[in-house]
C-alpha positions in Angstrom: 16.1 -22.4 -41.7 16.5 -22.1 -38.0 13.9 -24.1 -36.0 12.3 -22.3 -33.1 11.8 -24.3 -29.9 8.4 -25.5 -29.0 6.5 -23.9 -26.1 7.1 -27.1 -24.0 10.8 -27.0 -24.7 11.0 -23.3 -23.8 9.2 -23.9 -20.5 11.5 -26.9 -19.8 14.6 -24.7 -20.5 13.3 -22.0 -18.2 12.5 -24.4 -15.4 15.9 -26.1 -15.6 17.7 -22.7 -15.1 15.3 -21.4 -12.4 16.3 -21.4 -8.8 14.2 -23.5 -6.5 13.1 -20.5 -4.4 11.8 -18.7 -7.6 9.3 -21.5 -8.3 5.9 -20.7 -7.0 4.1 -23.3 -5.0 1.1 -23.8 -2.8 1.8 -22.3 0.6 2.0 -24.7 3.5 0.2 -24.2 6.8 3.6 -23.7 8.5 4.8 -21.0 6.0 6.7 -18.4 8.0 5.4 -14.9 7.6 9.0 -13.6 7.6 9.1 -14.9 4.0 7.0 -11.8 3.1 9.2 -9.2 4.8 9.9 -7.8 1.3 6.5 -6.1 1.5 7.5 -4.0 4.5 8.1 -0.3 3.6 6.4 2.8 2.3 5.1 2.5 -1.2 3.7 5.2 -3.5 2.2 5.5 -7.0 1.7 9.0 -8.4 -0.5 10.0 -11.3 -1.9 13.3 -12.6 -3.8 14.3 -9.5 -4.1 11.0 -7.8 -1.6 9.5 -5.3 -1.9 6.0 -3.9 0.2 4.9 -0.9 0.6 1.7 0.9 2.6 1.4 4.1 3.5 -2.1 5.4 5.2 -2.7 8.8 6.5 -5.9 10.3 6.4 -8.7 10.4 5.9 -8.4 14.2 4.5 -11.3 16.2 3.4 -13.1 13.1 1.6 -10.2 11.5 2.3 -7.7 8.7 0.2 -4.6 9.2 -0.7 -2.2 6.4 -2.5 1.1 5.7 -3.5 2.3 2.2 -4.7 5.8 1.3 -5.7 7.3 -2.0 -5.6 11.1 -2.3 -6.7 13.4 -5.1 -5.3 16.9 -5.0 -4.4 16.4 -1.3 -7.9 15.3 -0.3 -8.3 11.7 1.0 -10.7 9.8 -1.3 -10.4 6.4 0.3 -8.4 4.4 2.8 -7.9 0.8 3.8 -6.5 -1.1 6.7 -5.0 -4.5 5.9 -3.0 -7.2 7.5 -1.3 -10.5 6.6 -1.4 -13.0 9.5 -0.8 -16.6 10.1 -4.0 -18.6 10.7 -4.4 -22.3 11.5 -4.6 -23.1 7.7 -1.8 -20.8 6.6 -1.3 -17.2 5.7 -4.3 -14.9 5.1 -4.7 -11.3 3.9 -7.4 -9.4 5.7 -8.8 -6.3 3.9 -10.8 -3.6 5.6 -11.6 -0.8 3.1 -12.9 2.5 4.6 -13.1 0.8 8.0 -15.5 -1.9 6.9 -15.4 -5.3 8.6 -12.3 -7.3 7.3 -12.6 -9.8 4.5 -10.2 -12.7 4.5 -8.3 -13.9 1.4 -6.3 -17.1 1.9 -2.8 -17.5 0.4 -2.9 -19.9 -2.6 0.5 -19.3 -4.1 3.8 -18.1 -2.7 7.3 -17.8 -4.1 10.4 -15.6 -3.4 8.9 -12.3 -4.6 5.2 -13.1 -5.1 2.1 -13.9 -3.1 -1.4 -14.6 -4.3 -4.4 -14.5 -2.0 -7.9 -15.7 -2.9 -11.5 -15.6 -1.7 -13.8 -17.0 -4.4 -16.9 -16.1 -2.4 -16.1 -12.4 -2.4 -17.9 -10.1 -4.9 -14.8 -8.2 -6.1 -12.0 -8.7 -5.9 -11.6 -12.5 -5.6 -7.8 -12.4 -5.8 -5.1 -10.0 -4.3 -1.6 -10.3 -5.7 1.7 -8.7 -4.6 4.9 -9.0 -6.6 8.3 -7.7 -5.7 9.8 -5.8 -8.6 13.3 -4.7 -9.6 15.0 -1.6 -8.3 12.7 -1.0 -5.2 9.3 -1.5 -6.9 6.2 -3.3 -5.8 3.3 -4.4 -8.0 -0.2 -4.9 -6.6 -3.1 -6.3 -8.4 -6.7 -7.2 -7.6 -8.8 -9.3 -10.0 -12.0 -11.2 -10.2 -15.1 -11.7 -12.2 -17.8 -9.1 -12.5 -20.9 -10.1 -14.5 -19.0 -13.0 -16.0 -16.1 -10.9 -17.1 -12.6 -10.9 -15.7 -11.7 -7.4 -14.3 -8.6 -6.2 -12.7 -6.9 -3.1 -11.2 -3.1 -2.7 -11.1 -0.8 -0.5 -9.1 3.0 0.0 -9.7 4.6 1.4 -6.5 8.0 2.7 -5.9 9.7 3.2 -2.6 8.7 6.4 -0.9 11.4 8.1 1.1 
């Protein structure tokens, strides 16, 4: 009978073949925002009648700027301004849905194609996650706890031309 590897052995094998830049780590205060240039572009997710777009530009002068808009049957239902900027403590994501004052989420994890931001004091979400996908895709996720239960929302974007 063939013996299956233990979980620990499988993780060790995966780590031993991973490239150093693929391993996520805590961001340093001197992390260069250029490491997130993979976010730049026009991203779209289409559904039945709902379309969600994110447009990221930069980085310019240490800032990535973004705009998000959700439409239903060609009518804007919501919009959001966001930016990722270098702060004295590292990179932060600032979200301003529907022109509300910005909320800061600090980077807590970064790797070659993924960044995680967190603000535990915020009602929802507490985390914002972006992951570069294969073949010109981008995944976005927000998550956090509502009434003691983990909740999340996910978007799967493709490049919009």
